[in-house]
C-alpha positions as CSV (number, residue, x, y, z in Angstrom):
1,M,19.7,0.0,34.4
2,K,20.9,3.2,32.7
3,K,19.8,1.8,29.3
4,N,16.3,1.1,30.7
5,L,16.1,4.6,32.1
6,F,17.2,6.1,28.8
7,F,14.6,4.1,26.9
8,V,11.8,5.2,29.2
9,G,12.9,8.8,28.9
10,A,12.9,8.5,25.1
11,L,9.4,7.3,25.2
12,M,8.3,10.1,27.4
13,M,10.0,12.7,25.2
14,A,8.3,11.2,22.1
15,S,4.9,11.3,23.8
16,L,5.5,14.9,25.0
17,S,6.7,15.8,21.5
18,M,3.5,14.4,19.9
19,M,1.3,16.2,22.4
20,A,3.2,19.4,21.8
21,Q,2.6,19.1,18.0
22,T,-1.1,18.4,18.5
23,K,-3.7,21.2,18.7
24,N,-7.2,20.8,19.9
25,G,-9.1,18.6,17.4
26,G,-5.9,16.8,16.3
27,I,-5.0,13.1,16.9
28,N,-3.2,13.1,20.2
29,Q,-1.5,10.1,21.8
30,T,-4.5,9.2,24.0
31,M,-6.8,9.2,21.0
32,L,-4.5,7.1,18.9
33,Q,-4.3,4.5,21.7
34,Q,-8.1,4.4,21.9
35,I,-8.3,3.9,18.2
36,E,-5.7,1.1,18.3
37,K,-7.4,-0.7,21.2
38,S,-10.7,-0.6,19.4
39,Q,-9.3,-2.8,16.6
40,T,-10.5,-6.4,17.0
41,G,-7.4,-8.1,15.6
42,G,-7.2,-11.8,15.7
43,V,-7.1,-14.5,13.1
44,T,-10.2,-13.3,11.3
45,N,-8.8,-9.8,10.6
46,K,-5.5,-11.3,9.6
47,A,-7.2,-13.6,7.1
48,L,-9.2,-10.6,5.7
49,F,-6.1,-8.5,5.3
50,N,-4.3,-11.3,3.5
51,A,-7.3,-11.7,1.1
52,I,-7.8,-7.9,0.5
53,A,-4.1,-7.2,0.2
54,G,-3.8,-9.4,-2.8
55,N,-7.1,-9.0,-4.6
56,N,-9.5,-6.5,-6.1
57,I,-12.1,-5.5,-3.5
58,D,-15.0,-5.9,-5.9
59,D,-13.9,-9.5,-6.6
60,L,-14.1,-10.3,-2.9
61,V,-17.5,-8.7,-2.2
62,K,-19.4,-9.7,-5.3
63,N,-22.7,-11.2,-4.3
64,H,-22.6,-14.6,-5.7
65,A,-26.3,-15.2,-4.8
66,N,-26.9,-12.5,-7.4
67,E,-24.9,-14.2,-10.1
68,A,-27.8,-15.8,-12.0
69,P,-28.2,-14.9,-15.7
70,V,-29.6,-11.5,-16.1
71,D,-33.2,-11.4,-17.3
72,T,-33.1,-9.8,-20.7
73,H,-36.9,-9.7,-21.4
74,F,-38.5,-6.3,-21.7
75,S,-42.2,-5.7,-22.2
76,I,-41.5,-2.4,-23.9
77,E,-38.4,-2.0,-26.0
78,T,-37.4,0.4,-28.8
79,P,-35.5,-0.9,-31.9
80,S,-31.8,-1.6,-31.3
81,Q,-29.2,0.3,-33.1
82,S,-25.4,0.2,-33.5
83,I,-23.3,0.9,-30.3
84,H,-20.6,3.5,-30.4
85,N,-17.5,4.1,-28.3
86,Q,-16.5,7.4,-26.8
87,K,-13.1,5.9,-25.8
88,S,-10.9,8.2,-23.6
89,S,-13.1,11.2,-23.9
90,G,-15.9,12.8,-21.9
91,R,-18.4,13.1,-24.8
92,C,-21.1,10.7,-23.4
93,W,-23.6,13.6,-23.6
94,M,-23.0,13.8,-27.4
95,F,-23.1,10.1,-28.0
96,S,-26.4,9.8,-26.0
97,G,-27.9,12.8,-27.7
98,F,-26.9,11.5,-31.2
99,N,-28.4,8.1,-30.2
100,V,-31.8,9.8,-29.6
101,L,-31.6,11.8,-32.9
102,R,-30.7,8.9,-35.1
103,S,-33.3,6.7,-33.4
104,N,-35.9,9.4,-34.0
105,F,-34.9,9.6,-37.7
106,A,-35.1,5.8,-38.1
107,V,-38.6,5.7,-36.5
108,N,-40.0,8.6,-38.6
109,D,-38.3,7.8,-42.0
110,K,-40.6,6.0,-44.4
111,Q,-37.7,4.7,-46.6
112,G,-36.0,2.6,-43.9
113,R,-32.9,4.8,-43.9
114,V,-30.5,5.0,-40.9
115,V,-27.8,7.6,-40.1
116,E,-24.6,7.7,-38.1
117,Y,-23.6,11.2,-37.1
118,S,-20.0,12.5,-36.8
119,Q,-19.1,13.2,-33.2
120,D,-15.8,14.7,-34.3
121,Y,-17.5,17.4,-36.4
122,L,-19.8,18.7,-33.7
123,F,-17.1,18.3,-31.0
124,F,-14.9,20.8,-33.0
125,Y,-17.5,23.5,-32.6
126,D,-18.3,22.5,-29.0
127,Q,-14.7,23.2,-28.1
128,L,-14.6,26.5,-30.1
129,E,-17.8,27.7,-28.5
130,K,-16.7,26.7,-25.0
131,A,-13.4,28.7,-25.6
132,N,-15.5,31.7,-26.5
133,L,-17.8,31.2,-23.5
134,M,-14.7,31.3,-21.2
135,L,-13.1,34.4,-22.9
136,Q,-16.3,36.4,-23.1
137,G,-17.1,35.4,-19.5
138,V,-13.8,36.8,-18.4
139,I,-14.5,40.0,-20.3
140,D,-18.0,40.4,-18.7
141,L,-16.4,39.9,-15.3
142,G,-13.3,41.9,-16.1
143,K,-13.8,44.5,-13.3
144,K,-14.2,41.9,-10.6
145,S,-11.3,40.6,-8.6
146,L,-9.4,37.6,-9.8
147,E,-10.4,35.9,-6.5
148,D,-14.1,36.4,-7.2
149,P,-15.8,33.0,-7.4
150,Q,-17.4,33.7,-10.8
151,V,-14.0,34.7,-12.2
152,Q,-12.3,31.7,-10.7
153,F,-14.9,29.4,-12.2
154,F,-13.7,30.4,-15.7
155,F,-10.0,30.1,-14.9
156,K,-10.5,26.8,-13.2
157,N,-12.6,25.4,-16.0
158,P,-11.5,27.1,-19.3
159,L,-12.3,24.0,-21.4
160,N,-13.8,20.6,-20.9
161,D,-15.3,17.8,-23.0
162,G,-18.3,17.1,-20.8
163,G,-21.8,18.4,-21.2
164,T,-25.5,18.0,-21.4
165,F,-28.2,17.5,-24.0
166,C,-28.5,21.3,-24.2
167,G,-25.2,21.3,-26.0
168,V,-26.5,18.9,-28.7
169,A,-29.5,21.1,-29.2
170,D,-27.7,24.4,-29.4
171,L,-24.7,23.2,-31.4
172,A,-26.6,21.1,-33.9
173,S,-29.1,23.8,-34.7
174,K,-26.3,26.4,-35.1
175,Y,-23.7,24.4,-37.0
176,G,-25.7,21.5,-38.5
177,L,-24.6,17.8,-38.5
178,V,-22.6,15.6,-40.9
179,P,-22.5,11.8,-41.2
180,M,-19.7,9.9,-39.6
181,S,-18.2,9.0,-43.0
182,A,-17.8,12.7,-43.9
183,Q,-15.7,13.5,-40.8
184,P,-14.4,10.4,-38.9
185,E,-12.8,10.4,-35.4
186,T,-9.2,11.4,-34.9
187,Y,-6.8,10.3,-32.1
188,S,-7.5,13.6,-30.2
189,S,-11.3,13.3,-30.5
190,N,-11.0,9.9,-28.9
191,N,-8.3,11.0,-26.5
192,T,-9.1,14.5,-25.5
193,S,-6.9,15.2,-22.4
194,K,-3.7,16.5,-24.0
195,M,-5.5,18.7,-26.6
196,S,-7.7,20.1,-23.8
197,R,-4.8,20.8,-21.5
198,L,-2.9,22.7,-24.2
199,I,-5.9,24.8,-25.3
200,S,-6.8,25.5,-21.6
201,S,-3.3,26.8,-21.0
202,K,-3.8,29.3,-23.9
203,L,-7.2,30.3,-22.7
204,R,-5.9,31.1,-19.2
205,E,-3.1,33.2,-20.8
206,Y,-5.6,35.0,-23.0
207,G,-8.0,35.5,-20.1
208,L,-5.3,37.4,-18.2
209,E,-4.6,39.6,-21.2
210,L,-8.3,40.4,-21.7
211,R,-8.7,41.3,-18.0
212,K,-5.8,43.7,-18.5
213,M,-7.5,45.3,-21.5
214,V,-10.7,45.8,-19.5
215,A,-8.7,47.3,-16.6
216,Q,-7.0,49.7,-19.0
217,G,-10.3,50.9,-20.3
218,K,-9.9,49.6,-23.8
219,K,-12.9,50.1,-26.1
220,P,-15.2,47.1,-26.4
221,A,-14.5,46.9,-30.2
222,A,-10.8,46.6,-29.5
223,I,-11.4,43.9,-26.9
224,Q,-13.6,41.9,-29.2
225,A,-11.1,42.2,-32.1
226,R,-8.4,40.8,-29.8
227,K,-10.7,38.0,-28.7
228,T,-11.4,37.1,-32.3
229,K,-7.7,36.7,-32.9
230,M,-7.4,34.5,-29.8
231,L,-10.2,32.3,-31.1
232,A,-8.4,32.0,-34.4
233,Q,-5.5,30.4,-32.6
234,V,-7.9,28.0,-30.8
235,Y,-9.5,27.2,-34.2
236,H,-6.0,26.5,-35.6
237,M,-5.2,24.1,-32.7
238,L,-8.5,22.4,-33.1
239,S,-8.0,22.0,-36.9
240,L,-4.7,20.3,-36.4
241,T,-6.1,17.9,-33.8
242,L,-9.7,17.3,-34.9
243,G,-9.5,18.3,-38.6
244,E,-11.0,21.2,-40.5
245,P,-14.9,21.1,-40.2
246,V,-16.6,19.7,-43.3
247,K,-18.4,22.4,-45.3
248,E,-19.9,20.3,-48.1
249,F,-20.1,16.6,-48.8
250,T,-21.7,14.0,-51.0
251,Y,-23.6,11.3,-49.1
252,A,-25.9,8.3,-49.9
253,F,-28.2,7.0,-47.2
254,R,-28.3,3.3,-46.4
255,D,-30.7,1.0,-44.6
256,K,-29.9,-1.1,-41.5
257,D,-28.5,-3.9,-43.7
258,G,-26.1,-1.5,-45.5
259,K,-28.0,-1.3,-48.8
260,Q,-28.0,2.1,-50.4
261,V,-31.3,3.9,-50.5
262,G,-31.7,6.5,-53.2
263,E,-29.0,8.4,-55.0
264,A,-26.1,10.2,-53.5
265,K,-26.6,13.9,-53.0
266,K,-24.6,16.9,-52.0
267,Y,-25.2,18.4,-48.6
268,T,-24.0,21.1,-46.3
269,P,-24.1,20.4,-42.5
270,K,-27.2,22.6,-42.2
271,S,-29.1,20.9,-45.0
272,F,-28.2,17.5,-43.6
273,Y,-29.5,18.6,-40.2
274,E,-32.7,19.8,-41.8
275,E,-33.2,16.4,-43.6
276,T,-32.4,14.2,-40.7
277,V,-33.6,16.3,-37.7
278,G,-35.9,18.7,-39.5
279,K,-36.4,21.4,-36.9
280,D,-34.8,23.3,-34.0
281,L,-34.6,21.0,-31.0
282,N,-34.9,23.8,-28.5
283,G,-38.4,24.2,-27.2
284,T,-39.4,20.6,-28.1
285,F,-38.2,18.8,-25.0
286,L,-38.6,18.8,-21.3
287,M,-35.7,18.3,-19.0
288,V,-36.4,16.8,-15.6
289,M,-34.3,15.8,-12.7
290,N,-34.6,14.0,-9.4
291,D,-33.0,16.1,-6.6
292,P,-34.6,15.1,-3.3
293,R,-32.7,17.9,-1.5
294,R,-35.0,20.5,-3.1
295,P,-38.8,21.0,-3.5
296,Y,-40.4,19.0,-6.2
297,H,-42.4,20.6,-9.1
298,K,-40.1,23.6,-9.0
299,T,-37.8,24.7,-11.9
300,Y,-34.1,25.3,-11.5
301,E,-31.4,26.6,-13.8
302,V,-27.6,26.2,-13.6
303,E,-25.5,29.3,-14.2
304,Y,-22.9,28.9,-17.0
305,D,-23.9,25.3,-17.5
306,R,-24.1,25.7,-21.3
307,H,-22.0,25.1,-24.3
308,T,-22.3,28.3,-26.2
309,Y,-22.3,31.9,-24.9
310,D,-25.6,32.7,-26.7
311,G,-27.1,29.3,-25.9
312,H,-29.3,27.7,-23.2
313,N,-28.3,26.9,-19.6
314,W,-29.4,23.6,-18.2
315,K,-32.9,24.2,-17.0
316,Y,-34.9,21.4,-15.4
317,L,-38.1,20.6,-13.5
318,N,-37.5,18.7,-10.3
319,L,-39.8,15.7,-10.0
320,P,-40.2,12.6,-7.8
321,M,-38.8,9.4,-9.4
322,E,-42.3,8.0,-9.9
323,E,-43.3,10.9,-12.2
324,I,-40.0,10.7,-14.1
325,A,-40.6,7.0,-14.7
326,Q,-44.1,7.7,-16.1
327,L,-42.7,10.2,-18.6
328,A,-40.1,7.7,-19.6
329,I,-42.6,4.9,-20.0
330,A,-44.9,7.1,-22.2
331,S,-42.0,7.9,-24.5
332,L,-40.8,4.2,-24.8
333,K,-44.3,3.0,-25.5
334,D,-44.3,5.4,-28.5
335,G,-41.0,4.0,-29.7
336,H,-38.7,6.9,-28.7
337,K,-35.5,6.6,-26.8
338,M,-34.4,9.3,-24.4
339,Y,-31.3,11.0,-23.1
340,S,-30.7,10.1,-19.5
341,S,-27.9,10.3,-16.9
342,Y,-26.8,8.4,-13.9
343,D,-24.1,7.8,-11.3
344,V,-23.1,4.7,-13.3
345,G,-20.1,3.7,-11.2
346,K,-22.2,2.7,-8.2
347,Q,-22.8,-1.1,-7.9
348,L,-21.9,-1.7,-11.5
349,D,-21.2,-5.2,-12.6
350,R,-19.4,-4.2,-15.8
351,K,-18.8,-7.7,-17.1
352,R,-22.5,-8.6,-17.0
353,G,-23.7,-5.1,-17.8
354,Y,-25.9,-5.2,-14.7
355,L,-26.8,-2.5,-12.2
356,A,-28.4,-3.6,-8.9
357,L,-28.2,-2.4,-5.3
358,D,-26.9,-5.8,-4.1
359,N,-24.3,-6.5,-6.7
360,F,-21.5,-6.0,-4.1
361,D,-21.6,-6.4,-0.3
362,Y,-19.0,-3.8,0.9
363,A,-20.6,-3.5,4.3
364,S,-20.1,-7.1,5.3
365,L,-16.5,-7.1,4.3
366,F,-15.7,-4.1,6.5
367,N,-18.2,-4.8,9.2
368,T,-20.0,-1.5,8.8
369,S,-22.9,0.0,6.9
370,F,-23.4,2.7,4.2
371,P,-26.8,4.2,5.2
372,M,-26.9,7.5,3.4
373,N,-30.0,8.2,1.3
374,K,-30.0,9.8,-2.1
375,A,-30.3,13.4,-0.7
376,D,-27.4,12.9,1.7
377,R,-25.2,11.4,-1.0
378,I,-25.8,14.3,-3.3
379,A,-25.2,16.9,-0.6
380,T,-21.9,15.4,0.4
381,F,-20.6,14.9,-3.1
382,E,-20.9,11.1,-2.7
383,S,-23.2,10.8,-5.7
384,G,-24.2,12.9,-8.7
385,S,-25.0,12.9,-12.4
386,T,-21.8,11.8,-14.0
387,H,-22.6,9.8,-17.1
388,A,-25.2,10.0,-19.9
389,M,-26.7,6.9,-21.5
390,T,-29.7,6.4,-23.8
391,L,-32.8,5.0,-22.2
392,T,-34.2,2.3,-24.6
393,A,-36.4,-0.2,-22.8
394,V,-38.5,-0.9,-19.7
395,D,-40.0,-4.1,-18.3
396,L,-43.4,-3.6,-16.5
397,D,-45.1,-6.0,-14.1
398,A,-48.8,-7.0,-14.3
399,A,-49.8,-3.7,-12.5
400,G,-47.8,-1.6,-14.9
401,K,-45.0,-0.8,-12.5
402,P,-41.4,-0.8,-13.8
403,V,-39.3,-3.7,-12.7
404,K,-36.1,-3.0,-14.7
405,W,-34.7,-0.7,-17.4
406,K,-32.3,-0.9,-20.3
407,V,-29.9,1.7,-21.6
408,E,-27.6,2.0,-24.6
409,N,-24.1,3.0,-23.5
410,S,-21.2,4.5,-25.4
411,W,-18.3,2.3,-24.2
412,G,-18.3,0.0,-27.2
413,A,-20.3,-3.1,-28.2
414,D,-18.0,-5.5,-26.2
415,N,-18.7,-3.7,-22.9
416,G,-21.6,-4.8,-20.7
417,F,-24.5,-6.6,-22.2
418,G,-23.8,-6.1,-25.9
419,G,-22.9,-2.5,-25.3
420,C,-26.0,-2.0,-23.1
421,F,-26.7,-2.0,-19.4
422,I,-29.7,-3.5,-17.6
423,M,-30.7,-1.9,-14.2
424,T,-33.2,-2.8,-11.6
425,N,-35.9,-0.3,-10.8
426,D,-34.5,0.0,-7.2
427,W,-31.1,1.0,-8.6
428,F,-32.8,3.3,-11.1
429,N,-34.5,5.2,-8.3
430,E,-31.3,5.7,-6.3
431,Y,-28.8,6.6,-9.1
432,M,-30.8,8.0,-12.0
433,F,-30.8,11.8,-12.1
434,R,-31.7,13.4,-15.5
435,L,-34.1,12.7,-18.3
436,V,-34.8,14.6,-21.5
437,V,-38.2,13.8,-22.9
438,N,-40.4,15.2,-25.7
439,K,-42.9,17.7,-24.4
440,K,-45.8,15.8,-26.0
441,Y,-45.5,13.1,-23.3
442,A,-45.9,15.7,-20.4
443,S,-49.1,16.9,-19.0
444,E,-50.2,20.5,-19.3
445,Q,-49.6,20.9,-15.6
446,L,-45.9,19.8,-15.9
447,L,-45.4,22.0,-18.9
448,K,-46.8,24.9,-16.9
449,E,-44.5,24.1,-14.0
450,F,-41.5,23.9,-16.4
451,D,-42.2,27.5,-17.5
452,Q,-42.0,28.9,-14.0
453,K,-39.2,31.4,-13.4
454,P,-36.3,29.2,-12.4
455,T,-34.2,29.4,-9.2
456,M,-30.6,30.0,-10.4
457,L,-28.0,27.6,-9.0
458,T,-24.3,27.9,-9.2
459,P,-22.2,25.3,-11.3
460,D,-20.4,24.1,-8.2
461,D,-23.5,22.5,-6.8
462,P,-22.8,18.9,-5.9
463,L,-25.3,17.4,-8.3
464,F,-24.0,19.2,-11.4
465,Q,-20.8,17.4,-12.2
466,L,-20.1,17.2,-15.9
467,E,-21.4,14.2,-17.6
468,D,-18.6,12.4,-19.4
């Protein structure tokens, strides 16, 4: 009897203890009991648990009714080109941008030449420029508190390997381009995390020193001289991990079959850029985005969302998906691929390289629903522009409406459908976000709207995750 009384007393003490530790809004004992009673239990749940506990969820919820071979016919398709692999790096923006540039070169070149650009070369200057952007940003904001959101942005994100097409345009026009054979990839260009962490540590250290110089009232010339020495150390670290940037090289172009076209010539990065690209990219393209949270046909700009201090922020015109699709179709009909970006992880059947809204039925497995629309997903950080790929084909129905799309990816030729992904138009509408298209495919009205004074957004906006 005493033992039973002791046991009941212990339970009461435990319950009182839990209630004492629980503030309003916390999980109290009554709430927990209600939660536990709501569980259905039984044989079905036990069987589900046993299945889920020992298997990948995606394997269990794959929609086998959707397992038919993917239709690979496209009514409009640009010429295929070699597929590259960004490996363990966040450089999808550069790979996609280069895909567009080398495709444009192949389309326009009368001699049948092709080109493969060195990602390692331009990535060197991308990292050096981002280091300078961070240090100069810290100087510019030197009189603000270390807790100021703008100041914290730079210390939280001193360096990264993600980016946008603006980076390709600014960096290539400033530093030129070189062929892949002139500066091949290194371990650190393919695996950027360790290099990035070490340089980021130096940049945070240097940022504090520069803030101290500003607080002490040092002359701007002295601060700039010290910043230059800091960047010299960053340059040294980049040289040891990525290699010294090529200044001059000898190169012979080849055709798609590997046959040499013409004699080998000496180039600098700038002269190679002039021969293969031919002009400054800035001012030639229109950047559009679908953000249903905000008014359409308005222009927006993202503060600090650039690769160089003296470069261009990401500026875009917000459009409905139907209008973005029409711009894309016009470019593809003319044989030109485009930089585009997506939330590629959603409903991705990686093995088949297929993106459709019904690839996986998570709702049935967990007896629930996932009803958020595109605007709600963006606002709550559930979805955003996370990965850039190259839009290369579209399939139109008899009425000229898009049925499906095809993109070249940068995860290697053995990934997906020969290195490409095919997506239904329904998926495209839900998870496609950004498109870069030549201005010649836009109407005068759209170009006029793009030139509006943009609304400035902060880089912590849910939609503007770095594309990697």
